[in-house]
C-alpha positions as CSV (number, residue, x, y, z in Angstrom):
1,X,-24.9,38.5,50.2
2,X,-27.1,35.4,49.9
3,X,-26.6,35.3,46.1
4,X,-22.9,35.6,46.6
5,X,-22.8,32.6,49.0
6,X,-24.9,30.5,46.5
7,X,-22.4,31.5,43.8
8,X,-19.4,30.4,45.9
9,X,-21.1,27.1,46.8
10,X,-21.8,26.4,43.1
11,X,-18.1,27.2,42.3
12,X,-16.9,24.8,45.1
13,X,-19.2,22.0,43.8
14,X,-17.9,22.5,40.3
15,X,-14.3,22.1,41.5
16,X,-15.2,18.8,43.2
17,X,-16.7,17.3,40.0
18,X,-14.4,15.0,38.0
19,X,-12.7,16.6,35.0
20,X,-13.9,14.8,31.8
21,X,-11.0,13.1,30.1
22,X,-10.6,12.1,26.4
23,X,-13.3,9.9,25.0
24,X,-12.5,6.2,25.3
25,X,-11.5,4.7,22.0
26,X,-14.0,2.3,20.5
27,X,-12.9,-0.8,18.5
28,X,-14.6,-2.6,15.7
29,X,-14.2,-5.7,13.5
30,X,-13.6,-5.3,9.8
31,X,-17.3,-5.8,8.9
32,X,-18.2,-2.8,11.0
33,X,-15.4,-0.7,9.6
34,X,-16.6,-1.6,6.1
35,X,-20.0,-0.4,6.9
36,X,-18.7,2.8,8.4
37,X,-16.6,3.5,5.3
38,X,-19.1,2.6,2.6
39,X,-20.0,6.2,1.9
40,X,-16.3,7.1,1.7
41,X,-14.6,10.3,2.6
42,X,-16.4,13.3,1.0
43,X,-15.3,16.7,2.3
44,X,-13.9,20.1,1.3
45,X,-11.3,21.9,3.3
46,X,-9.7,25.3,3.3
47,X,-6.2,25.3,4.6
48,X,-3.4,27.9,4.1
49,X,-5.4,29.6,1.4
50,X,-5.9,26.4,-0.6
51,X,-9.0,24.5,-1.2
52,X,-8.6,20.7,-0.7
53,X,-11.4,18.5,-1.9
54,X,-11.5,14.9,-0.9
55,X,-13.7,12.4,-2.8
56,X,-12.5,8.9,-1.9
57,X,-14.3,5.5,-1.7
58,X,-11.8,3.3,0.2
59,X,-10.9,-0.2,-0.8
60,X,-11.6,-2.7,2.0
61,X,-10.9,-6.4,1.3
62,X,-13.8,-8.8,1.4
63,X,-12.6,-10.8,4.4
64,X,-14.2,-11.6,7.7
65,X,-11.2,-11.1,10.0
66,X,-7.9,-9.3,10.2
67,X,-5.5,-11.8,11.9
68,X,-2.1,-11.0,13.3
69,X,0.5,-13.3,11.6
70,X,4.3,-13.3,11.6
71,X,6.1,-14.1,8.3
72,X,9.5,-15.2,6.9
73,X,10.9,-14.8,3.4
74,X,9.4,-17.5,1.2
75,X,11.5,-20.2,-0.5
76,X,10.2,-20.3,-4.1
77,X,10.8,-23.6,-5.9
78,X,8.8,-23.6,-9.1
79,X,8.6,-26.8,-11.2
80,X,9.7,-27.0,-14.8
81,X,6.9,-26.5,-17.4
82,X,6.6,-29.8,-19.2
83,X,5.3,-28.0,-22.3
84,X,8.2,-25.5,-22.2
85,X,5.9,-22.5,-22.4
86,X,8.0,-20.6,-19.9
87,X,11.2,-20.7,-17.9
88,X,12.4,-19.4,-14.6
89,X,15.0,-16.8,-13.6
90,X,16.2,-15.8,-10.1
91,X,18.1,-12.6,-9.5
92,X,19.4,-14.0,-6.2
93,X,17.2,-11.8,-4.1
94,X,15.4,-14.1,-1.5
95,X,11.7,-14.6,-2.1
96,X,11.9,-13.3,-5.7
97,X,11.6,-15.0,-9.1
98,X,10.6,-14.3,-12.7
99,X,8.5,-16.6,-14.8
100,X,9.3,-15.8,-18.4
101,X,7.5,-16.7,-21.7
102,X,9.5,-15.5,-24.7
103,X,11.4,-13.0,-22.7
104,X,13.3,-11.6,-25.6
105,X,10.1,-10.6,-27.4
106,X,8.7,-9.0,-24.2
107,X,11.8,-6.9,-23.3
108,X,12.9,-6.4,-26.9
109,X,16.1,-4.5,-27.8
110,X,14.7,-1.1,-26.9
111,X,13.6,0.2,-23.5
112,X,10.0,0.9,-22.7
113,X,8.4,3.6,-20.6
114,X,5.1,3.9,-19.0
115,X,2.3,5.4,-21.1
116,X,-1.2,5.8,-19.8
117,X,-1.7,4.6,-16.2
118,X,-4.8,3.5,-14.2
119,X,-5.0,3.1,-10.5
120,X,-8.7,2.5,-9.9
121,X,-12.0,2.0,-11.8
122,X,-10.6,-1.0,-13.6
123,X,-12.8,-2.5,-16.4
124,X,-12.3,-6.2,-16.3
125,X,-13.8,-6.8,-19.7
126,X,-11.8,-4.1,-21.4
127,X,-9.1,-4.8,-23.9
128,X,-6.5,-2.2,-22.7
129,X,-3.9,-2.8,-25.4
130,X,-5.1,-2.7,-29.0
131,X,-2.5,-5.2,-30.1
132,X,-3.4,-7.7,-27.4
133,X,-6.6,-9.7,-27.6
134,X,-6.8,-10.4,-23.9
135,X,-9.1,-8.4,-21.6
136,X,-7.8,-7.4,-18.2
137,X,-9.6,-10.2,-16.5
138,X,-8.1,-12.7,-19.0
139,X,-4.7,-11.3,-18.2
140,X,-5.3,-11.8,-14.5
141,X,-6.4,-15.3,-15.1
142,X,-3.3,-16.0,-17.2
143,X,-1.1,-14.8,-14.4
144,X,-2.9,-16.8,-11.8
145,X,-3.0,-20.0,-13.9
146,X,0.7,-19.7,-14.8
147,X,1.7,-19.3,-11.1
148,X,-0.5,-22.3,-10.3
149,X,1.0,-24.4,-13.1
150,X,4.4,-23.5,-11.7
151,X,3.4,-25.3,-8.4
152,X,3.5,-22.0,-6.5
153,X,0.7,-20.5,-4.5
154,X,-1.7,-18.9,-7.1
155,X,-3.2,-16.6,-4.4
156,X,0.2,-15.1,-3.6
157,X,-0.9,-11.9,-5.4
158,X,-3.9,-9.6,-4.5
159,X,-6.0,-9.8,-7.7
160,X,-9.1,-8.0,-6.4
161,X,-7.6,-4.6,-6.8
162,X,-4.2,-4.3,-8.7
163,X,-2.0,-1.5,-7.5
164,X,-1.7,-0.1,-11.0
165,X,-2.4,-1.0,-14.7
166,X,0.0,0.8,-17.1
167,X,0.6,0.8,-20.8
168,X,4.3,0.0,-21.6
169,X,5.4,1.9,-24.7
170,X,8.6,1.1,-26.6
171,X,10.6,4.1,-27.7
172,X,13.8,4.9,-29.6
173,X,15.5,8.2,-28.9
174,X,12.5,9.6,-27.0
175,X,10.2,8.9,-29.9
176,X,7.5,6.3,-29.7
177,X,8.2,3.1,-31.6
178,X,5.4,1.7,-33.8
179,X,6.0,-1.7,-32.3
180,X,3.0,-3.0,-30.2
181,X,2.9,-1.9,-26.6
182,X,2.4,-4.1,-23.6
183,X,0.4,-4.0,-20.4
184,X,2.3,-3.6,-17.1
185,X,0.2,-4.8,-14.0
186,X,1.5,-4.1,-10.5
187,X,0.1,-6.3,-7.7
188,X,0.3,-6.1,-3.9
189,X,1.2,-9.4,-2.2
190,X,-1.9,-11.1,-0.6
191,X,-1.7,-12.0,3.1
192,X,-4.7,-13.9,4.4
193,X,-6.8,-12.2,1.7
194,X,-5.6,-8.6,2.5
195,X,-3.1,-6.7,0.3
196,X,0.4,-5.9,1.6
197,X,-0.4,-2.3,0.8
198,X,2.1,-0.7,3.2
199,X,5.3,0.5,1.5
200,X,7.8,2.1,3.8
201,X,9.9,3.3,0.9
202,X,7.0,5.7,0.0
203,X,5.6,6.4,3.5
204,X,8.6,8.5,4.7
205,X,9.9,11.7,3.3
206,X,13.6,10.6,3.8
207,X,15.6,7.6,4.6
208,X,16.9,6.7,8.1
209,X,19.8,8.7,9.5
210,X,22.0,5.6,9.4
211,X,22.3,2.6,7.1
212,X,22.1,0.3,10.1
213,X,18.4,-0.3,10.1
214,X,16.1,-3.3,9.6
215,X,14.7,-3.5,6.1
216,X,11.2,-4.9,5.5
217,X,9.8,-6.6,2.3
218,X,7.4,-4.2,0.6
219,X,6.7,-2.8,-2.8
220,X,4.8,-4.7,-5.6
221,X,5.2,-7.6,-8.0
222,X,4.8,-6.7,-11.7
223,X,3.7,-8.6,-14.7
224,X,4.4,-7.6,-18.3
225,X,1.9,-9.0,-20.8
226,X,2.6,-8.6,-24.5
227,X,0.4,-11.5,-25.8
228,X,-1.0,-14.7,-24.5
229,X,2.3,-16.5,-25.1
230,X,4.7,-13.6,-24.4
231,X,4.9,-12.4,-20.9
232,X,7.0,-12.0,-17.7
233,X,5.7,-12.4,-14.2
234,X,7.9,-11.0,-11.5
235,X,7.3,-12.2,-7.9
236,X,9.1,-9.9,-5.6
237,X,10.0,-10.3,-1.9
238,X,7.4,-13.0,-1.3
239,X,6.8,-14.0,2.3
240,X,5.3,-17.2,3.8
241,X,3.5,-17.6,7.2
242,X,5.6,-18.3,10.3
243,X,3.0,-18.1,13.1
244,X,-0.5,-16.9,13.8
245,X,-0.6,-14.8,16.9
246,X,-4.3,-13.8,16.9
247,X,-7.2,-14.9,14.7
248,X,-8.7,-11.4,14.5
249,X,-7.7,-7.9,15.6
250,X,-9.8,-4.9,16.7
251,X,-9.7,-1.8,14.4
252,X,-10.2,1.9,15.0
253,X,-13.3,3.6,13.6
254,X,-13.0,4.9,10.1
255,X,-13.8,8.4,11.3
256,X,-10.8,8.2,13.7
257,X,-8.5,7.5,10.7
258,X,-10.0,10.5,8.9
259,X,-9.3,12.7,11.9
260,X,-5.6,11.9,11.7
261,X,-5.5,12.8,8.0
262,X,-7.6,15.9,8.4
263,X,-4.9,17.2,10.8
264,X,-2.4,16.9,8.0
265,X,-4.7,18.8,5.6
266,X,-5.2,21.6,8.1
267,X,-1.5,21.8,8.7
268,X,-1.0,22.3,5.0
269,X,1.0,19.2,4.3
270,X,-1.6,16.8,2.8
271,X,-2.7,18.4,-0.5
272,X,-4.6,15.7,-2.4
273,X,-5.9,12.2,-1.6
274,X,-6.2,9.6,-4.4
275,X,-7.0,6.3,-2.7
276,X,-7.3,4.6,0.6
277,X,-6.7,0.9,1.0
278,X,-7.1,-1.2,4.2
279,X,-4.4,-3.9,4.3
280,X,-1.1,-4.8,5.9
281,X,2.4,-3.3,6.3
282,X,5.3,-5.5,7.4
283,X,7.4,-4.5,10.4
284,X,10.7,-6.2,11.4
285,X,11.4,-8.2,14.5
286,X,14.0,-6.1,16.5
287,X,16.4,-9.1,16.5
288,X,16.5,-9.4,12.7
289,X,19.9,-9.2,11.1
290,X,20.7,-5.7,9.8
291,X,21.8,-6.1,6.3
292,X,20.9,-3.3,3.9
293,X,20.3,-2.8,1.1
294,X,18.5,-6.1,0.5
295,X,18.0,-6.3,4.2
296,X,16.7,-9.8,5.1
297,X,17.6,-13.4,5.4
298,X,15.7,-16.7,5.7
299,X,15.9,-16.5,9.5
300,X,14.4,-13.0,9.8
301,X,10.8,-12.6,11.1
302,X,8.3,-9.9,10.1
303,X,4.9,-9.0,11.5
304,X,1.9,-8.0,9.4
305,X,0.3,-4.9,11.0
306,X,-3.1,-3.7,9.7
307,X,-2.8,-0.2,8.2
308,X,-4.6,2.2,6.0
309,X,-2.4,3.0,2.9
310,X,-3.2,6.5,1.7
311,X,-2.0,7.4,-1.8
312,X,-1.7,11.1,-1.8
313,X,0.3,14.3,-2.5
314,X,2.2,15.2,0.7
315,X,4.8,17.9,1.4
316,X,6.6,18.7,4.7
317,X,6.4,22.5,4.3
318,X,2.9,24.1,4.4
319,X,4.3,27.1,2.5
320,X,5.6,25.0,-0.4
321,X,3.7,25.4,-3.7
322,X,3.5,22.3,-5.8
323,X,5.4,22.1,-9.1
324,X,3.6,23.0,-12.2
325,X,3.6,19.7,-14.1
326,X,1.9,21.2,-17.1
327,X,5.3,22.6,-18.2
328,X,7.2,20.8,-21.0
329,X,10.0,19.7,-18.8
330,X,7.6,17.7,-16.7
331,X,5.5,16.1,-19.5
332,X,6.4,12.5,-18.7
333,X,5.6,12.9,-15.0
334,X,2.5,14.9,-15.4
335,X,0.6,12.2,-17.2
336,X,0.9,9.9,-14.2
337,X,-0.2,11.4,-10.9
338,X,1.5,8.7,-8.9
339,X,4.8,9.4,-10.5
340,X,5.2,13.1,-9.4
341,X,7.8,14.0,-6.9
342,X,5.3,14.8,-4.1
343,X,3.5,11.5,-4.3
344,X,3.5,9.5,-1.1
345,X,1.8,6.4,0.3
346,X,1.2,7.4,3.9
347,X,0.4,4.7,6.5
348,X,-2.2,5.1,9.2
349,X,-2.2,2.4,11.9
350,X,-5.6,0.8,11.5
351,X,-5.7,-0.2,15.2
352,X,-5.2,3.1,16.8
353,X,-6.0,5.4,13.9
354,X,-2.7,7.3,14.1
355,X,-0.6,8.4,11.2
356,X,2.9,7.0,11.1
357,X,5.1,10.1,11.1
358,X,6.4,10.7,7.6
359,X,9.3,12.7,9.0
360,X,10.5,9.9,11.2
361,X,14.2,9.1,10.3
362,X,15.0,6.9,13.2
363,X,16.8,3.6,12.5
364,X,14.1,1.6,14.4
365,X,11.1,3.1,12.5
366,X,10.5,-0.3,10.8
367,X,10.5,-2.3,14.1
368,X,7.5,-4.1,15.3
369,X,6.1,-2.6,18.5
370,X,3.2,-4.9,19.3
371,X,-0.5,-5.0,18.6
372,X,-3.8,-4.6,20.4
373,X,-5.9,-7.8,20.9
374,X,-9.6,-8.1,21.6
375,X,-8.7,-9.2,25.2
376,X,-6.8,-5.9,25.6
377,X,-10.0,-3.9,24.9
378,X,-12.5,-6.1,26.8
379,X,-13.4,-8.5,24.0
380,X,-15.7,-8.1,21.0
């Protein structure tokens, strides 16, 4: 009887104890996150009968802070080149311009397609195109110097890690032309030294349920380099600073970001991870004018939110098997892993570590919903 009373007393005391809640989220500056992520994400998983191996060293910009800044579409006014080495062309899209040196030779009379593509491990001293004497670093310098000589901001592009480097091959009737190929270099825009890596056109599986939604500038700017005197530099949807709201923002731990992605692996949706990049994605002020498909005016305001951009293979249905890109009908796609139908660039909010739902089709999915400051979390 005595043992029974002791057991009942222990039970009563247990009921009076506070129930442990979820662990309080910890926040870090970018230097701490860089240290957390230096070993990368190395793990093997078994999900739905498939083995998923992840071997990723994330790209984290070499900056000391991640500020919160609002932006507007930039007004680009290049000056004429006194030596007439290039000219300018505007398509009419706000914030976009092309700097063209011997445009006819670059574009030619035939179309070109992408040949071999590189997305990481760039060799700056390498001559990627046999017919072009410039190394990749010299091409980057050519682009930067040309933008500077045009009296535009030379640091408008993120040179530290191009989004892609591709060989452009001329062809006639699906056969490769013997004419010299060119190099196509895609850049993210640079915002305070961080890449505008978020791309809502790739982050979601489908478009919004209505065409009445706020568009945001994203995507990349591309340069086509045929020779030192024959090139085209496209600057696309460039933005300029409107207001700094915070000088630095707290970030979620790198492990917390991995947990969000691991959930997608275990659910059978995330099949392969190519790269992870810490940068920004733009979100629209809720009062912006709704004007698809271009979607923005000089008065519209956008907010740069820190995100992890995750280049990957992602499907909605865990039971779906991926296409066999080794088959002849997929030859062109199969040579470029970022050009297959299942490729996505998922976005994880770098402040709370949560994945932006790829299935979200709401018209307000691109709206800015606020940010977390150091004051909100008790300071640094």
